[in-house]
C-alpha positions as CSV (number, residue, x, y, z in Angstrom):
1,M,64.4,27.1,-79.3
2,A,67.5,29.3,-79.2
3,Y,65.4,32.4,-79.3
4,L,64.2,31.6,-75.8
5,L,67.5,32.7,-74.4
6,N,68.6,35.2,-77.1
7,F,66.6,38.4,-77.2
8,S,67.8,42.0,-77.2
9,W,67.6,44.8,-74.7
10,D,64.8,47.4,-75.2
11,K,62.5,49.6,-73.3
12,T,60.4,46.6,-72.2
13,L,63.2,45.3,-70.0
14,K,61.8,46.9,-66.8
15,Q,58.3,45.4,-67.6
16,S,59.9,42.0,-68.1
17,L,61.7,42.2,-64.8
18,K,58.6,43.4,-63.0
19,S,56.5,40.6,-64.4
20,V,58.7,37.9,-63.0
21,L,60.0,39.6,-59.8
22,W,57.3,38.3,-57.5
23,P,57.1,34.8,-58.9
24,V,60.9,34.6,-58.5
25,I,60.7,35.8,-55.0
26,L,57.9,33.4,-54.2
27,F,59.8,30.6,-55.9
28,V,62.9,31.2,-53.8
29,L,60.8,31.5,-50.7
30,F,59.0,28.3,-51.2
31,D,62.1,26.5,-52.4
32,C,63.8,27.6,-49.2
33,G,60.7,26.6,-47.3
34,A,60.9,23.1,-48.7
35,F,64.5,22.7,-47.6
36,A,63.7,24.2,-44.2
37,M,60.9,21.7,-43.8
38,N,63.3,18.9,-44.5
39,Y,65.6,20.3,-41.7
40,V,62.6,20.4,-39.3
41,I,61.6,16.9,-40.2
42,S,65.1,15.6,-39.4
43,N,65.2,17.4,-36.1
44,R,61.7,16.3,-35.1
45,L,62.5,12.6,-35.9
46,S,65.8,12.9,-34.0
47,A,64.0,14.3,-31.0
48,Y,61.3,11.7,-31.1
49,A,63.9,8.9,-31.4
50,I,65.5,10.2,-28.2
51,S,62.2,10.3,-26.4
52,I,61.2,6.8,-27.6
53,N,64.5,5.4,-26.4
54,L,64.2,7.1,-23.0
55,A,60.6,5.9,-22.6
56,G,61.8,2.4,-23.4
57,R,64.5,2.8,-20.8
58,Q,61.9,3.9,-18.2
59,R,60.3,0.5,-18.7
60,M,63.6,-1.2,-18.1
61,L,64.2,0.9,-15.0
62,T,60.8,0.0,-13.7
63,Q,61.7,-3.7,-13.9
64,R,65.2,-3.1,-12.5
65,M,63.7,-1.4,-9.4
66,A,61.5,-4.4,-8.7
67,K,64.4,-6.8,-9.2
68,A,66.8,-4.8,-7.1
69,V,64.4,-4.4,-4.2
70,L,63.7,-8.2,-4.2
71,L,67.4,-8.9,-4.3
72,A,68.1,-6.4,-1.5
73,D,65.4,-8.1,0.6
74,T,66.9,-11.6,0.1
75,E,70.6,-10.9,0.3
76,I,72.8,-9.9,3.2
77,G,76.1,-8.2,3.7
78,Q,78.0,-6.8,0.7
79,P,75.5,-8.2,-2.0
80,K,72.7,-6.4,-0.1
81,Q,74.6,-3.1,0.0
82,L,75.3,-3.4,-3.8
83,A,71.6,-4.1,-4.4
84,L,70.6,-1.1,-2.4
85,K,73.1,1.1,-4.2
86,E,71.8,-0.1,-7.6
87,L,68.2,0.5,-6.4
88,A,69.0,4.0,-5.3
89,E,70.7,4.9,-8.6
90,T,67.8,3.4,-10.6
91,I,65.2,5.3,-8.6
92,R,67.0,8.6,-9.1
93,L,67.4,8.1,-12.8
94,F,63.7,7.0,-13.2
95,E,62.4,10.0,-11.3
96,R,64.7,12.4,-13.0
97,T,63.6,11.2,-16.5
98,L,59.9,11.1,-15.6
99,L,60.0,14.7,-14.4
100,A,61.9,15.7,-17.5
101,F,59.2,14.2,-19.7
102,Y,56.5,16.0,-17.8
103,Q,57.9,19.5,-17.1
104,G,61.1,19.6,-19.2
105,G,64.6,19.4,-17.9
106,T,67.8,17.4,-18.0
107,T,68.3,13.7,-17.6
108,L,70.9,11.1,-18.7
109,D,70.9,9.4,-22.1
110,G,71.9,5.8,-22.9
111,D,75.6,6.7,-22.5
112,Y,74.9,8.5,-19.2
113,K,75.5,11.9,-20.7
114,P,73.3,14.9,-19.8
115,I,70.5,15.5,-22.3
116,T,67.7,18.1,-22.2
117,L,64.1,17.2,-22.8
118,S,61.4,19.7,-23.5
119,A,58.1,19.3,-21.7
120,S,55.6,17.4,-23.9
121,N,52.8,19.7,-25.2
122,E,50.7,16.8,-26.5
123,S,47.7,16.0,-24.4
124,N,47.7,12.3,-24.9
125,I,51.3,12.0,-23.8
126,Q,50.7,14.3,-20.8
127,A,47.6,12.1,-19.9
128,L,49.9,9.1,-19.6
129,I,52.7,10.8,-17.7
130,L,50.5,12.5,-15.1
131,P,49.0,9.3,-13.6
132,A,52.5,7.8,-13.5
133,L,53.7,10.9,-11.6
134,I,50.8,10.7,-9.2
135,M,51.6,7.1,-8.6
136,W,55.2,7.9,-8.1
137,K,54.5,10.7,-5.6
138,D,52.4,8.3,-3.6
139,L,55.4,5.9,-3.5
140,K,57.8,8.8,-2.8
141,P,57.9,8.7,1.0
142,D,58.8,5.0,0.9
143,V,61.2,5.4,-2.0
144,D,63.0,8.3,-0.1
145,M,64.0,5.8,2.6
146,L,65.9,3.8,-0.1
147,L,67.7,6.9,-1.2
148,T,69.1,7.6,2.3
149,W,70.0,4.0,3.1
150,R,73.6,4.9,3.8
151,D,72.8,7.5,6.4
152,K,69.7,5.8,7.8
153,P,69.9,2.0,7.4
154,L,66.6,0.4,6.8
155,T,65.2,-2.2,9.1
156,T,64.0,-5.5,7.7
157,T,60.4,-4.4,8.3
158,Q,60.9,-1.1,6.5
159,L,62.7,-2.7,3.5
160,R,60.0,-5.4,3.2
161,H,57.3,-2.7,3.3
162,V,59.1,-0.7,0.5
163,R,59.6,-3.9,-1.4
164,N,55.9,-4.8,-1.2
165,R,54.9,-1.3,-2.4
166,L,57.3,-1.2,-5.3
167,V,56.4,-4.8,-6.4
168,A,52.7,-4.0,-6.2
169,A,53.1,-0.9,-8.3
170,N,55.5,-2.5,-10.8
171,R,53.0,-3.9,-13.2
172,E,51.0,-0.7,-13.5
173,L,54.1,1.4,-14.0
174,L,55.2,-1.0,-16.7
175,Q,51.9,-0.6,-18.5
176,K,52.1,3.2,-18.3
177,M,55.7,3.2,-19.6
178,D,54.7,0.8,-22.4
179,A,51.8,3.0,-23.3
180,M,54.0,6.1,-23.3
181,T,56.5,4.4,-25.6
182,S,53.8,3.4,-28.1
183,T,52.1,6.8,-28.0
184,L,55.5,8.5,-28.7
185,E,56.1,6.2,-31.6
186,Q,52.6,6.9,-33.1
187,A,53.1,10.7,-32.5
188,A,56.5,10.5,-34.3
189,I,54.9,8.8,-37.3
190,A,52.0,11.2,-37.4
191,N,54.2,14.3,-37.0
192,A,56.6,13.2,-39.7
193,T,53.6,12.5,-42.1
194,Q,52.1,15.9,-41.5
195,L,55.4,17.7,-42.0
196,R,56.1,15.9,-45.2
197,L,52.7,16.9,-46.4
198,Y,53.6,20.5,-45.8
199,Q,57.0,19.9,-47.5
200,R,55.3,18.6,-50.6
201,L,52.9,21.6,-50.6
202,F,55.9,23.9,-50.6
203,L,57.5,22.1,-53.5
204,I,54.2,22.1,-55.5
205,I,53.7,25.8,-55.0
206,A,57.4,26.4,-55.8
207,F,57.0,24.4,-59.0
208,I,53.9,26.4,-59.9
209,N,55.8,29.6,-59.4
210,F,58.5,28.3,-61.7
211,I,55.9,27.7,-64.4
212,I,54.7,31.2,-63.9
213,I,58.2,32.5,-64.3
214,F,58.9,30.6,-67.5
215,T,55.5,31.5,-69.0
216,R,55.9,35.2,-68.4
217,L,59.4,35.3,-69.8
218,R,58.3,33.3,-72.8
219,S,55.6,35.8,-73.6
220,N,58.2,38.7,-73.5
221,I,60.4,37.0,-76.1
222,R,58.1,38.2,-78.9
223,H,58.5,41.8,-77.8
224,S,62.2,42.1,-77.6
225,I,65.4,40.2,-78.2
226,Q,67.4,42.6,-76.0
227,N,66.4,40.8,-72.7
228,N,68.9,38.0,-73.2
229,A,71.1,38.9,-70.3
230,T,68.1,39.2,-67.9
231,M,66.6,35.9,-69.0
232,R,70.0,34.2,-68.7
233,A,70.6,35.6,-65.2
234,I,67.2,34.5,-64.0
235,F,67.6,31.1,-65.7
236,N,70.9,30.5,-64.1
237,S,69.9,31.9,-60.7
238,I,67.5,29.0,-60.1
239,D,69.1,26.4,-57.8
240,S,67.3,23.5,-59.5
241,C,68.8,22.0,-62.6
242,I,66.8,22.8,-65.7
243,L,67.1,21.0,-69.0
244,L,65.2,21.9,-72.2
245,Y,64.8,19.3,-74.9
246,D,63.0,18.9,-78.2
247,K,60.5,16.2,-79.3
248,T,63.3,13.8,-80.1
249,G,64.8,14.1,-76.7
250,L,67.8,16.2,-77.8
251,I,68.9,18.6,-75.1
252,I,68.9,22.1,-76.6
253,S,69.6,24.2,-73.5
254,A,70.5,24.0,-69.8
255,N,70.9,26.3,-66.9
256,Q,74.2,26.8,-64.9
257,A,73.1,24.5,-62.1
258,A,72.6,21.7,-64.7
259,I,76.1,22.4,-66.2
260,V,77.6,22.3,-62.7
261,L,75.8,19.0,-61.9
262,F,76.1,17.2,-65.2
263,G,79.4,18.6,-66.5
264,E,79.8,19.4,-70.2
265,L,76.6,19.0,-72.3
266,K,76.8,18.9,-76.0
267,F,73.6,20.4,-77.3
268,D,74.0,18.8,-80.7
269,S,74.4,15.2,-79.5
270,T,73.4,14.8,-75.9
271,Y,69.9,13.4,-75.3
272,I,67.8,13.4,-72.2
273,H,68.1,9.6,-71.8
274,D,71.9,10.0,-71.8
275,V,71.8,12.0,-68.5
276,L,68.7,10.5,-66.8
277,L,68.3,6.8,-66.3
278,S,64.9,5.4,-65.2
279,S,64.4,2.3,-63.1
280,E,61.5,0.8,-61.1
281,L,63.0,2.0,-57.8
282,Q,64.8,5.2,-58.5
283,M,65.6,7.8,-61.1
284,M,69.3,8.2,-61.6
285,G,71.3,11.1,-63.1
286,V,74.5,10.5,-65.0
287,T,77.3,13.2,-65.3
288,S,79.7,13.5,-68.2
289,S,82.3,11.7,-66.2
290,G,80.0,8.7,-65.7
291,H,79.2,9.4,-62.0
292,R,75.7,8.4,-61.1
293,F,73.5,10.1,-58.4
294,K,69.9,9.8,-57.1
295,A,67.7,12.3,-58.8
296,K,64.3,13.9,-58.3
297,V,62.9,14.7,-61.7
298,N,59.9,16.6,-63.0
299,H,58.8,16.8,-66.7
300,F,56.3,19.2,-68.1
301,Q,55.5,21.0,-71.4
302,V,54.8,24.5,-72.4
303,V,53.1,25.3,-75.7
304,Q,53.7,28.7,-77.3
305,D,52.9,29.6,-80.9
306,D,52.3,25.9,-81.7
307,Q,55.8,25.1,-80.4
308,V,56.1,22.5,-77.7
309,I,58.8,23.2,-75.1
310,N,59.8,20.1,-73.1
311,I,61.2,21.1,-69.7
312,C,62.9,18.9,-67.1
313,T,63.9,19.9,-63.6
314,V,66.5,17.8,-61.8
315,Q,67.6,17.8,-58.2
316,D,70.4,15.7,-56.8
317,V,68.8,14.1,-53.7
318,S,71.6,11.6,-52.9
319,E,72.5,13.4,-49.6
320,Q,68.8,13.7,-48.6
321,H,68.2,10.1,-49.5
322,D,71.2,9.0,-47.4
323,K,70.0,11.1,-44.5
324,E,66.5,9.6,-44.7
325,Q,68.0,6.1,-44.8
326,T,70.1,6.8,-41.8
327,L,67.2,8.3,-39.9
328,T,65.0,5.3,-40.8
329,R,67.7,2.9,-39.6
330,L,68.1,4.9,-36.4
331,A,64.4,4.8,-35.8
332,F,64.1,1.0,-36.3
333,H,67.5,-0.4,-35.2
334,D,69.5,-0.4,-32.0
335,A,72.5,2.0,-32.4
336,L,74.9,-0.2,-30.5
337,T,74.3,-3.7,-31.8
338,G,72.6,-3.0,-35.1
339,L,69.8,-5.3,-34.1
340,P,66.1,-4.4,-34.7
341,N,64.8,-2.2,-31.8
342,R,61.5,-2.4,-30.0
343,L,59.5,-0.6,-32.7
344,L,60.7,-3.0,-35.5
345,F,60.4,-6.0,-33.3
346,Y,56.7,-5.3,-32.7
347,E,56.1,-4.7,-36.4
348,R,57.8,-8.0,-37.3
349,L,56.0,-9.9,-34.6
350,E,52.6,-8.7,-35.9
351,H,53.6,-9.7,-39.4
352,D,54.9,-13.1,-38.4
353,L,51.7,-13.8,-36.3
354,L,49.6,-13.1,-39.4
355,H,51.8,-15.4,-41.4
356,A,51.6,-18.1,-38.7
357,K,47.8,-17.8,-38.5
358,R,47.5,-18.0,-42.3
359,N,49.7,-21.1,-42.6
360,Q,48.7,-22.7,-39.2
361,H,52.3,-22.7,-37.9
362,L,53.7,-22.5,-34.4
363,L,55.5,-19.3,-33.5
364,A,57.7,-18.7,-30.5
365,V,58.5,-15.5,-28.7
366,L,61.7,-15.6,-26.6
367,F,62.5,-13.0,-23.9
368,L,66.2,-13.1,-22.9
369,D,67.9,-11.3,-20.0
370,L,71.6,-11.6,-19.4
371,D,72.9,-13.0,-16.1
372,G,75.9,-11.3,-14.6
373,F,76.2,-8.6,-17.2
374,K,75.6,-5.7,-14.7
375,Q,78.6,-6.8,-12.7
376,I,80.8,-6.7,-15.8
377,N,79.4,-3.3,-16.8
378,D,79.9,-1.9,-13.3
379,S,83.4,-3.3,-12.7
380,L,85.0,-3.0,-16.1
381,G,83.1,0.0,-17.5
382,H,80.4,0.7,-20.1
383,E,82.9,0.4,-23.0
384,T,83.6,-3.2,-22.1
385,G,79.9,-3.8,-21.5
386,D,79.1,-2.5,-24.9
387,Q,81.6,-4.8,-26.5
388,V,80.0,-7.8,-24.7
389,L,76.5,-6.7,-25.9
390,K,77.8,-6.6,-29.5
391,M,79.3,-10.1,-29.1
392,V,76.1,-11.4,-27.6
393,A,74.1,-9.9,-30.5
394,E,76.4,-11.8,-33.0
395,R,76.0,-15.1,-31.1
396,L,72.2,-14.7,-31.0
397,R,72.2,-14.1,-34.8
398,S,74.1,-17.3,-35.3
399,C,71.6,-19.3,-33.2
400,C,68.6,-18.7,-35.4
401,R,67.5,-18.8,-39.0
402,E,67.5,-16.0,-41.5
403,D,63.7,-15.7,-41.3
404,D,63.8,-15.4,-37.5
405,T,64.2,-12.0,-35.7
406,V,66.7,-11.1,-33.0
407,A,66.0,-7.7,-31.3
408,R,67.4,-5.7,-28.5
409,L,64.8,-3.9,-26.3
410,G,67.4,-2.1,-24.3
411,G,70.0,-2.6,-21.6
412,D,70.7,-6.4,-21.4
413,E,67.3,-7.4,-22.6
414,F,66.9,-9.2,-26.0
415,T,63.9,-10.8,-27.7
416,M,63.6,-13.3,-30.5
417,I,60.9,-14.5,-32.9
418,L,61.1,-18.0,-34.1
419,A,58.7,-18.0,-37.1
420,S,57.2,-21.1,-38.8
421,V,58.2,-23.6,-36.1
422,Q,57.6,-27.1,-37.3
423,A,57.8,-29.0,-34.0
424,M,57.9,-28.2,-30.3
425,H,61.3,-29.9,-29.8
426,N,62.8,-27.4,-32.2
427,I,62.1,-24.6,-29.7
428,D,63.9,-26.5,-26.9
429,L,66.8,-27.1,-29.3
430,V,67.2,-23.4,-30.1
431,A,66.9,-22.5,-26.4
432,N,69.6,-24.9,-25.5
433,V,71.9,-23.7,-28.3
434,I,71.5,-20.1,-27.0
435,L,72.3,-21.2,-23.5
436,K,75.4,-23.0,-24.7
437,E,76.6,-20.2,-27.1
438,L,76.1,-17.3,-24.7
439,G,77.8,-19.2,-21.8
440,K,81.0,-20.0,-23.7
441,G,82.8,-16.9,-22.3
442,Y,84.0,-13.7,-23.9
443,V,87.7,-12.7,-24.2
444,L,88.2,-8.9,-24.0
445,N,91.4,-7.1,-23.1
446,N,93.1,-10.4,-22.1
447,Q,90.3,-11.2,-19.7
448,N,87.9,-14.1,-19.9
449,L,84.4,-12.9,-19.0
450,V,81.6,-15.3,-18.3
451,I,77.9,-14.5,-18.4
452,S,74.8,-16.6,-18.9
453,V,71.2,-15.9,-19.9
454,S,67.7,-16.5,-18.6
455,I,65.1,-17.2,-21.3
456,G,61.3,-17.1,-21.2
457,I,59.3,-18.7,-24.0
458,A,55.7,-18.0,-25.1
459,L,54.1,-19.9,-27.9
460,Y,51.5,-19.0,-30.5
461,P,48.7,-20.1,-30.5
462,N,49.2,-22.5,-27.5
463,D,49.8,-19.7,-24.9
464,H,48.0,-16.8,-26.6
465,I,47.3,-15.2,-30.0
466,D,47.9,-11.5,-29.1
467,A,51.4,-10.1,-29.7
468,S,51.5,-7.9,-26.5
469,V,50.3,-10.8,-24.3
470,L,52.8,-13.2,-25.8
471,I,55.6,-10.7,-24.9
472,K,54.3,-10.3,-21.4
473,L,54.1,-14.1,-21.0
474,A,57.6,-14.6,-22.3
475,D,58.8,-11.8,-19.9
476,A,57.1,-13.5,-17.0
477,A,58.6,-16.9,-17.9
478,M,62.0,-15.4,-18.2
479,Y,61.6,-13.9,-14.7
480,K,60.7,-17.3,-13.4
481,A,63.7,-18.9,-15.1
482,K,65.9,-16.2,-13.4
483,M,64.3,-16.9,-10.0
484,A,64.9,-20.6,-10.5
485,G,68.7,-20.2,-10.7
486,K,69.4,-18.4,-13.9
487,N,71.2,-19.9,-17.0
488,N,68.1,-21.8,-18.0
489,Y,64.8,-21.3,-19.8
490,C,61.1,-21.5,-18.8
491,K,58.0,-21.8,-20.9
492,A,54.9,-19.7,-20.3
493,S,52.9,-22.9,-19.9
494,E,54.9,-23.6,-16.7
495,L,53.6,-20.4,-15.1
496,S,51.4,-20.8,-12.1
497,Y,49.5,-17.6,-12.7
498,S,48.0,-15.8,-15.7
499,V,49.3,-12.6,-17.2
500,P,46.6,-9.9,-17.9
501,P,46.4,-8.6,-21.5
């Protein structure tokens, strides 16, 4: 096989170069295109993750507006002023984000830092945002009275009128924000799938071009041995690692990229299985120093003059794999607490419901909202608030089994799935444990902080069998628990009204 890389210079050099020039150019272009697609995928997923998080926050802001206006209507004095202030801030942030989704612009992210959104050019998303905008514009004259409450104090009649309008529109706005979040999640998955298809196409075409390069150079070997320098230059200019080995697996040649990656290769004693380890999950490369890395490997054969040439291309994809793992975690987990986010929570709930149906088990969905957290967040700052949320997440984890799920939907809202519940009293036991654990107090910066939690509980199949309805029932039950005095729990079976699917 040594003659593949050792032939002399003669008058056919120009023909050899010409025969591989365009395949080399195409190979480089498609190889660069594949890497460019990976960059585009990363950026697209990151942009979708931001949009999904903001859409989820819109849902939270919708609920917060309804809660704040109810509080402003029932409180007097300083609490009423604080409620109106919170309501005005919530309205501004909701409107600013909604307009940014529709026409592009800046809003604030989860850390209250400016972030720019591009107007969505997807018709299904625009079709969800436009009705919400129309509804919001209809509410705008009443909402504007809340924004100017300092300069023009509202009468009790005006406040009650605004309260009634906001509460009446709350459910429909919630549905539209939920639909927008789900649509964005589906669009992210579809977009990533399509881009990865294009990426694979680039790689396949690049690989075909490589075969063309090799085949043409192989045919020129018979004509002259003087093209060794040219062949070696082309061979070593390819960014992908290339190993040539015989039928026994002995490596007989390698390009410069392979030498750089694997280190010293002894062509008389190094076999392909010495540098590449195969497992069920991942192909691993092994360098001469013993370092292992995740590898993308392709094997193929070229037959020339009854000689079989075994070729292996190797790419170190450790960094790409780590980035994909990070993006996957960001897409399915809350960045602050590390808990599953809304997307993963819904996925697990659907899975656990199928399991509960198959095994005829009870399943409980818990919707939790912290009492008193906003006061801590506003008075001590977001950094302290974030630390409290992390401690709450740890305590919630300790309150359930390994098979159960604890998720953070956003803000101070958490959800839990209690799978395979054996008896009804077990649910009450877990709820009481949560109330006790979360009410113990939190010591931060030599301060003893106290919060509580309101819990809503919906049961499968007793209350409903549909995942989205169970969540709505648990949310409504939580709201009833909060209205009943907070720091307690309420079951959906105790609701005096039904929740539409």
